[in-house]
C-alpha positions as CSV (number, residue, x, y, z in Angstrom):
1,M,-71.8,-211.8,242.0
2,D,-72.5,-208.6,243.9
3,A,-72.0,-208.4,247.6
4,K,-75.2,-208.9,249.7
5,Q,-76.1,-207.5,253.0
6,Q,-78.4,-209.4,255.4
7,G,-80.1,-207.4,258.1
8,G,-77.6,-204.6,257.7
9,I,-74.8,-206.7,259.4
10,V,-73.8,-209.8,257.3
11,K,-72.0,-208.7,254.1
12,S,-71.2,-211.7,251.8
13,T,-70.7,-212.7,248.1
14,L,-70.3,-215.9,246.4
15,V,-67.0,-216.3,244.6
16,K,-64.8,-219.0,243.0
17,R,-61.4,-219.5,244.4
18,G,-59.5,-222.0,242.3
19,K,-61.4,-225.2,241.9
20,F,-64.1,-224.7,244.6
21,Y,-66.6,-222.1,245.4
22,S,-66.5,-220.1,248.6
23,V,-68.3,-217.3,250.5
24,R,-66.5,-214.0,250.9
25,F,-68.0,-212.2,253.9
26,F,-67.2,-209.6,256.5
27,D,-66.4,-211.0,259.9
28,E,-67.9,-208.6,262.5
29,Q,-65.8,-210.0,265.3
30,R,-62.4,-209.8,263.6
31,R,-63.5,-206.6,261.7
32,R,-62.1,-207.8,258.4
33,W,-63.2,-209.7,255.2
34,T,-62.6,-213.4,255.2
35,H,-63.6,-216.5,253.2
36,K,-65.4,-219.8,253.9
37,S,-65.0,-222.7,251.5
38,L,-68.3,-224.4,250.3
39,K,-66.3,-227.5,249.2
40,T,-67.9,-227.9,245.9
41,A,-67.0,-227.1,242.2
42,K,-70.6,-227.2,241.0
43,K,-72.5,-223.9,240.7
44,A,-75.9,-225.3,241.6
45,V,-74.6,-227.0,244.8
46,A,-72.7,-223.8,245.7
47,D,-75.8,-221.7,245.4
48,Q,-77.7,-224.1,247.6
49,R,-75.0,-224.1,250.3
50,Y,-74.7,-220.3,250.0
51,G,-78.4,-220.0,250.8
52,V,-78.0,-222.2,253.9
53,F,-75.1,-219.9,254.9
54,L,-77.2,-216.8,254.6
55,K,-80.0,-218.4,256.8
56,D,-77.4,-219.3,259.4
57,C,-76.2,-215.7,259.4
58,Q,-79.8,-214.5,259.8
59,K,-80.3,-216.9,262.6
60,T,-77.1,-215.8,264.3
61,E,-78.2,-212.2,264.0
62,L,-81.6,-212.8,265.6
63,L,-80.4,-215.1,268.3
64,G,-77.2,-213.2,269.0
65,Q,-73.6,-213.3,268.1
66,F,-73.0,-216.2,270.4
67,R,-76.0,-218.3,269.2
68,V,-78.0,-218.0,272.4
69,Q,-80.6,-220.5,273.2
70,P,-83.7,-218.8,274.6
71,V,-85.7,-220.7,277.2
72,P,-89.2,-220.0,278.6
73,L,-89.3,-217.6,281.5
74,S,-90.6,-220.3,283.8
75,K,-87.5,-222.3,283.2
76,L,-85.3,-219.3,283.8
77,V,-87.1,-218.5,287.1
78,T,-86.6,-222.1,288.3
79,D,-82.9,-222.0,287.6
80,F,-82.6,-218.6,289.1
81,L,-84.2,-219.6,292.3
82,E,-82.0,-222.7,292.6
83,Y,-78.9,-220.4,292.1
84,M,-80.2,-218.0,294.8
85,E,-80.8,-220.6,297.4
86,S,-77.2,-221.6,297.2
87,K,-75.9,-218.0,297.3
88,R,-78.3,-215.9,299.5
89,S,-80.1,-216.2,302.8
90,P,-83.4,-218.0,303.1
91,R,-85.2,-214.7,304.0
92,Y,-84.0,-213.0,300.8
93,V,-84.9,-216.1,298.6
94,K,-88.4,-216.0,300.0
95,L,-88.7,-212.3,299.0
96,V,-87.4,-213.0,295.5
97,R,-89.8,-216.0,295.3
98,S,-92.6,-213.5,295.8
99,F,-91.2,-211.3,293.1
100,T,-91.1,-214.2,290.5
101,R,-94.8,-214.7,290.8
102,Q,-95.3,-211.1,289.8
103,W,-92.9,-211.6,286.8
104,L,-94.7,-214.7,285.6
105,A,-98.0,-213.2,285.8
106,F,-97.0,-210.1,283.8
107,F,-94.6,-211.4,281.2
108,G,-96.1,-214.9,280.9
109,A,-94.6,-218.3,282.0
110,N,-94.1,-219.4,278.3
111,T,-92.5,-216.1,277.1
112,L,-88.9,-216.7,275.7
113,T,-86.1,-214.8,277.4
114,T,-85.3,-213.1,274.1
115,A,-88.8,-211.6,274.0
116,I,-88.3,-209.6,277.2
117,T,-87.3,-206.1,276.1
118,V,-86.5,-202.8,278.0
119,H,-89.9,-201.4,277.1
120,L,-91.6,-204.4,278.7
121,I,-89.6,-204.1,281.8
122,E,-90.4,-200.4,282.1
123,K,-94.1,-201.2,281.6
124,Y,-93.8,-203.7,284.4
125,A,-92.2,-201.1,286.7
126,A,-95.0,-198.6,286.0
127,Q,-97.7,-201.4,286.8
128,R,-96.0,-202.3,290.0
129,K,-95.9,-198.7,291.1
130,K,-99.8,-198.8,291.0
131,D,-100.0,-201.8,293.4
132,T,-101.1,-201.3,297.0
133,C,-99.2,-202.5,300.1
134,R,-101.2,-205.2,301.7
135,T,-100.3,-204.2,305.2
136,K,-100.4,-200.4,305.0
137,K,-103.2,-200.2,302.3
138,T,-101.2,-197.5,300.6
139,Q,-99.4,-197.2,297.2
140,I,-96.1,-199.1,297.4
141,S,-93.0,-196.9,297.4
142,N,-90.3,-196.6,294.7
143,A,-87.9,-198.4,297.1
144,T,-90.1,-201.5,297.0
145,V,-90.3,-201.4,293.2
146,N,-86.5,-200.9,293.0
147,R,-86.0,-204.1,295.1
148,D,-88.1,-205.9,292.6
149,L,-86.3,-204.5,289.6
150,S,-83.0,-205.3,291.1
151,A,-83.9,-208.9,291.5
152,L,-85.2,-209.0,287.9
153,K,-82.1,-207.3,286.5
154,H,-80.0,-209.9,288.5
155,M,-81.9,-212.8,286.9
156,L,-81.6,-211.4,283.4
157,H,-77.9,-210.8,284.1
158,K,-77.6,-214.5,284.9
159,A,-79.6,-215.4,281.8
160,E,-76.9,-213.5,279.9
161,R,-74.1,-215.5,281.6
162,W,-76.0,-218.8,280.9
163,G,-76.6,-218.0,277.2
164,S,-80.3,-217.5,277.3
165,V,-80.1,-213.9,276.1
166,E,-77.4,-212.1,274.1
167,V,-77.3,-208.9,276.2
168,S,-79.5,-208.5,279.3
169,P,-82.2,-205.8,278.7
170,G,-82.0,-204.9,282.3
171,R,-78.6,-203.2,281.7
172,R,-80.6,-200.3,280.1
173,V,-83.3,-200.1,282.7
174,D,-82.9,-197.4,285.3
175,L,-84.2,-197.7,288.8
176,L,-86.8,-195.3,290.1
177,K,-85.9,-192.3,292.2
178,D,-85.4,-193.4,295.8
179,D,-88.2,-192.2,298.0
180,S,-87.5,-194.1,301.1
181,T,-87.2,-192.4,304.5
182,V,-84.3,-193.0,306.8
183,R,-85.5,-194.0,310.2
184,T,-82.9,-194.4,312.8
185,D,-84.4,-195.4,316.1
186,Y,-81.7,-195.6,318.8
187,F,-81.6,-195.2,322.6
188,T,-79.8,-192.6,324.7
189,A,-77.4,-193.6,327.5
190,D,-80.1,-192.8,330.1
191,Q,-82.6,-195.0,328.2
192,I,-80.1,-197.9,328.0
193,R,-79.5,-197.6,331.8
194,L,-83.3,-197.6,332.4
195,L,-83.8,-200.7,330.4
196,V,-81.0,-202.6,332.0
197,E,-82.1,-201.7,335.5
198,R,-85.7,-202.6,334.9
199,A,-84.7,-205.9,333.2
200,E,-82.5,-206.8,336.2
201,N,-85.4,-206.0,338.6
202,D,-87.7,-208.3,336.6
203,R,-85.3,-211.0,335.9
204,N,-86.8,-213.6,338.3
205,Q,-90.4,-212.6,338.0
206,R,-90.8,-214.1,334.5
207,R,-89.2,-217.5,334.6
208,N,-90.5,-218.8,331.3
209,H,-89.5,-215.7,329.4
210,F,-86.2,-214.5,328.1
211,N,-84.5,-213.3,331.2
212,H,-81.1,-212.3,329.8
213,W,-82.0,-208.8,328.7
214,P,-79.4,-207.0,330.9
215,E,-76.6,-209.0,329.3
216,F,-78.2,-209.0,325.9
217,I,-78.7,-205.1,325.8
218,V,-75.3,-204.3,327.1
219,L,-73.5,-206.7,324.7
220,D,-75.6,-205.5,321.6
221,V,-75.2,-201.7,322.2
222,N,-71.5,-202.2,322.5
223,T,-71.0,-204.6,319.6
224,G,-73.7,-203.7,317.1
225,L,-74.6,-207.3,316.3
226,R,-77.8,-208.2,314.4
227,C,-80.5,-210.0,316.5
228,Q,-79.9,-213.4,314.8
229,E,-76.2,-212.9,315.1
230,M,-76.8,-212.5,319.0
231,L,-79.1,-215.5,319.2
232,F,-76.7,-217.8,317.3
233,L,-73.6,-216.5,319.2
234,E,-71.5,-219.2,320.7
235,F,-68.7,-219.0,323.3
236,S,-66.5,-220.5,320.8
237,D,-66.8,-217.4,318.7
238,I,-65.2,-215.4,321.5
239,D,-61.4,-214.8,321.5
240,W,-61.0,-214.0,325.2
241,K,-57.3,-213.2,324.9
242,S,-57.6,-210.7,322.0
243,G,-61.0,-209.4,323.2
244,V,-62.7,-210.0,319.9
245,V,-66.0,-211.6,318.8
246,H,-66.0,-213.5,315.4
247,I,-69.2,-213.4,313.5
248,R,-68.9,-216.4,311.1
249,N,-70.9,-218.7,308.9
250,K,-72.1,-221.8,310.7
251,K,-73.1,-224.6,308.4
252,H,-73.9,-226.9,311.2
253,L,-76.5,-224.5,312.5
254,S,-77.7,-223.5,309.0
255,F,-76.8,-219.9,309.8
256,S,-74.8,-217.2,308.0
257,P,-74.5,-213.4,308.6
258,K,-76.2,-211.1,306.1
259,G,-74.6,-211.4,302.8
260,R,-72.5,-214.3,304.2
261,K,-70.0,-211.7,305.2
262,E,-67.9,-212.7,308.2
263,R,-66.3,-210.1,310.4
264,R,-64.5,-209.5,313.8
265,V,-65.8,-207.0,316.3
266,P,-63.6,-205.8,319.2
267,L,-65.0,-206.1,322.7
268,N,-64.8,-203.3,325.2
269,E,-65.0,-203.7,328.9
270,S,-68.8,-203.6,329.1
271,A,-69.2,-206.2,326.4
272,M,-66.6,-208.5,328.2
273,S,-68.5,-208.1,331.5
274,A,-71.7,-209.1,329.9
275,L,-70.1,-212.2,328.3
276,H,-68.5,-213.2,331.6
277,S,-71.9,-212.9,333.3
278,M,-73.4,-215.3,330.8
279,L,-70.4,-217.6,330.9
280,K,-71.3,-218.2,334.7
281,K,-74.8,-219.2,333.7
282,K,-73.6,-221.6,330.9
283,Q,-74.9,-225.2,330.9
284,E,-72.6,-227.9,329.8
285,A,-74.9,-229.2,327.2
286,T,-74.8,-226.1,325.0
287,D,-72.4,-223.6,323.7
288,F,-74.9,-220.9,322.9
289,V,-74.3,-217.6,324.9
290,F,-78.1,-217.1,325.2
291,H,-79.9,-220.4,325.7
292,Q,-83.0,-221.8,327.3
293,H,-83.2,-224.0,330.3
294,D,-82.7,-227.1,328.2
295,G,-79.7,-225.7,326.4
296,S,-81.4,-224.9,323.1
297,R,-81.2,-221.4,321.7
298,W,-83.9,-218.8,321.9
299,K,-85.7,-218.2,318.6
300,L,-88.5,-215.6,319.3
301,V,-87.6,-212.7,321.7
302,L,-89.2,-209.7,320.1
303,E,-92.5,-209.7,322.0
304,S,-90.4,-210.1,325.3
305,F,-88.3,-207.0,324.3
306,R,-91.3,-204.9,323.5
307,S,-92.9,-205.9,326.8
308,L,-89.8,-204.5,328.5
309,L,-90.1,-201.4,326.5
310,K,-93.7,-200.9,327.6
311,R,-92.8,-201.4,331.3
312,C,-90.2,-198.6,330.8
313,G,-92.6,-196.4,329.1
314,L,-90.4,-196.1,326.0
315,K,-91.4,-196.1,322.3
316,R,-92.3,-199.4,320.6
317,V,-89.4,-200.3,318.4
318,G,-87.6,-203.5,317.3
319,I,-84.5,-205.1,318.7
320,H,-82.7,-203.7,315.7
321,A,-82.7,-200.3,317.5
322,L,-80.0,-201.7,319.8
323,R,-77.7,-202.1,316.8
324,H,-78.6,-198.6,315.6
325,T,-77.6,-197.4,319.1
326,F,-74.2,-198.8,318.6
327,G,-73.8,-197.0,315.2
328,A,-75.4,-193.8,316.3
329,H,-73.3,-193.3,319.4
330,L,-70.1,-194.1,317.3
331,A,-71.2,-191.4,314.8
332,Q,-71.9,-188.9,317.5
333,R,-68.4,-189.4,318.8
334,G,-66.8,-188.6,315.4
335,V,-65.8,-192.1,314.5
336,D,-65.0,-192.3,310.7
337,M,-67.9,-193.7,308.6
338,A,-65.6,-196.4,307.0
339,V,-64.8,-197.7,310.5
340,I,-68.5,-197.9,311.5
341,R,-69.1,-199.6,308.1
342,D,-66.6,-202.4,309.0
343,L,-67.9,-202.8,312.5
344,L,-71.5,-203.1,311.5
345,G,-70.7,-205.3,308.4
346,H,-72.2,-203.0,305.9
347,H,-71.5,-203.7,302.1
348,S,-70.7,-200.1,301.4
349,V,-70.0,-196.9,303.2
350,T,-73.0,-195.3,301.3
351,L,-75.4,-197.4,303.5
352,T,-73.6,-196.3,306.6
353,E,-73.7,-192.6,305.7
354,K,-77.4,-193.0,304.9
355,Y,-78.2,-194.0,308.5
356,Y,-75.6,-192.2,310.6
357,A,-74.0,-189.3,308.7
358,H,-76.7,-186.9,310.0
359,L,-75.7,-187.8,313.5
360,A,-72.0,-187.1,313.1
361,P,-70.5,-183.8,314.4
362,N,-70.9,-181.0,311.7
363,S,-67.4,-181.0,310.2
364,M,-68.4,-178.5,307.5
365,S,-69.4,-176.0,310.1
366,R,-66.1,-176.5,312.0
367,A,-64.2,-175.9,308.6
368,V,-66.0,-172.7,307.9
369,Q,-65.4,-171.4,311.5
370,Q,-61.6,-171.9,311.0
371,L,-61.8,-169.6,308.0
372,E,-61.8,-165.9,309.2
373,I,-61.1,-163.8,306.1
374,G,-61.3,-160.1,307.0
375,N,-61.1,-160.6,310.6
376,S,-59.1,-157.4,311.0
377,L,-61.8,-155.4,309.5
378,K,-64.3,-156.5,312.1
379,Q,-64.1,-153.3,314.2
380,S,-64.7,-151.0,311.1
381,V,-67.9,-152.8,310.1
382,P,-70.8,-150.7,311.2
383,K,-73.4,-152.1,313.6
384,T,-76.3,-150.2,312.3
385,V,-77.6,-149.1,308.9
386,P,-76.2,-145.5,308.3
387,T,-78.6,-142.6,307.7
388,G,-78.3,-140.2,304.8
389,T,-79.9,-138.9,301.8
390,K,-82.4,-141.1,300.1
391,S,-81.0,-143.0,297.2
392,G,-82.8,-144.6,294.3
393,N,-82.5,-148.0,295.7
394,S,-83.5,-147.1,299.3
395,G,-87.0,-146.9,300.8
396,P,-88.4,-144.4,303.2
397,E,-88.0,-146.8,306.1
398,N,-84.2,-146.4,305.8
399,L,-84.2,-142.7,306.5
400,K,-85.2,-143.0,310.2
401,N,-84.9,-145.5,313.0
402,P,-81.9,-147.4,311.7
403,A,-82.2,-151.1,312.4
404,P,-79.4,-152.8,314.5
405,L,-77.7,-155.8,312.9
406,T,-77.0,-159.0,314.7
407,D,-73.4,-160.1,315.3
408,S,-73.8,-163.2,313.4
409,F,-75.1,-161.6,310.3
410,Q,-73.3,-158.3,309.9
411,R,-73.4,-156.4,306.6
412,C,-71.2,-153.7,305.4
413,Y,-73.3,-150.6,304.3
414,V,-71.1,-148.0,302.4
415,P,-72.1,-144.5,303.2
416,E,-73.1,-142.4,300.0
417,V,-70.2,-139.9,300.6
418,A,-67.6,-142.7,300.4
419,L,-69.3,-144.1,297.4
420,L,-69.3,-140.8,295.5
421,A,-65.6,-140.3,296.4
422,G,-64.9,-143.7,294.8
423,V,-66.8,-142.9,291.7
424,A,-64.9,-139.6,291.4
425,K,-61.5,-141.3,291.7
426,L,-62.6,-143.9,288.9
427,A,-63.7,-140.9,286.6
428,Y,-60.4,-139.0,287.2
429,A,-58.3,-142.1,286.4
430,A,-60.4,-142.6,283.1
431,D,-59.9,-139.0,282.1
432,S,-56.1,-139.1,282.7
433,K,-55.9,-142.3,280.7
434,S,-57.8,-140.7,277.8
435,A,-55.8,-137.5,277.9
436,G,-52.5,-139.5,277.7
437,T,-53.5,-141.4,274.7
């Protein structure tokens, strides 16, 4: 029997080997021909079992080499959200949950995972780009669509790991061009001094408000902690001997740093002074560095901070600007971006460079200034455009009133006499060479 090819992949033929019939087929995994016994000596039974073998091969080809089991998209979304709740922060899970509602509405809750293709995902991205931001009432940015696509690609990657698709279609989907703008709001040293002094003067005038702003500001601009890391900070996290604060996961408080990434941040003299000041105010019933009168931690302090900014006449920004102040001042002092990345707890130096590289000293300018090629010829470079006979490439404005050149952008203008002398030398050399040959 001639060899058959199913779907362009499975090549097989029915043969009789000794007493029993078997199928000779090409194994794509092992890249060689092999046999599978049908365990019968009867031709009719062999033909029937051979047909079952071909159907299984077709099913394997359609569902994938590893016999994937497609599930409805709603089931995959449920499993993915359960997985994310155990791995990521509640804030990010809330964002992903909002994305899943968009996925189910577009693809369909009952759509099988194997029916989601690259083309469908690209159509979904195009539709999302047309949506309007609910707060700004403007078209959503590519960065927002990319966050959505990244979460969708992550879910499809897990579907591949869980056996719901053979290969994730998200692997071949490219993100949109990033059109986000970098906004790094930070305070100068004078502004920080103004904030601390005003907060110290108003400390006892607002008894029911957050009155620890002097210590909070000094500690944050010298450590770069996130706002929630500051509010969940405990005195047990401070290594007083080594002068280091440990940002750690705290299961008893249901708190974890961003990305569950723990880190250690050294404390300078200003940060230690702020901590010692809060230690004197510590109540026995709590271990929080910043706590209320009953010992419980503060939860909402943003409006209190913006009220302080308003009293100081400063721009309305968030508490995160204190963290940016830490990173910006380090960058301005020439600290390496990799060190700033570790101190801030960024997942990559690319993110650190995105926010702070433009604030660093211009190392490229310094490098070019060190290169002084032709410095000995500086005295021979003319300061003005030379006058002379009009040439084909010169205009009438070059014949009179020569324009002075600045020191920073000097050009070398070759007088026509010197130019003609050079051409004559080249012509003489050419004639001598031709005569010699």
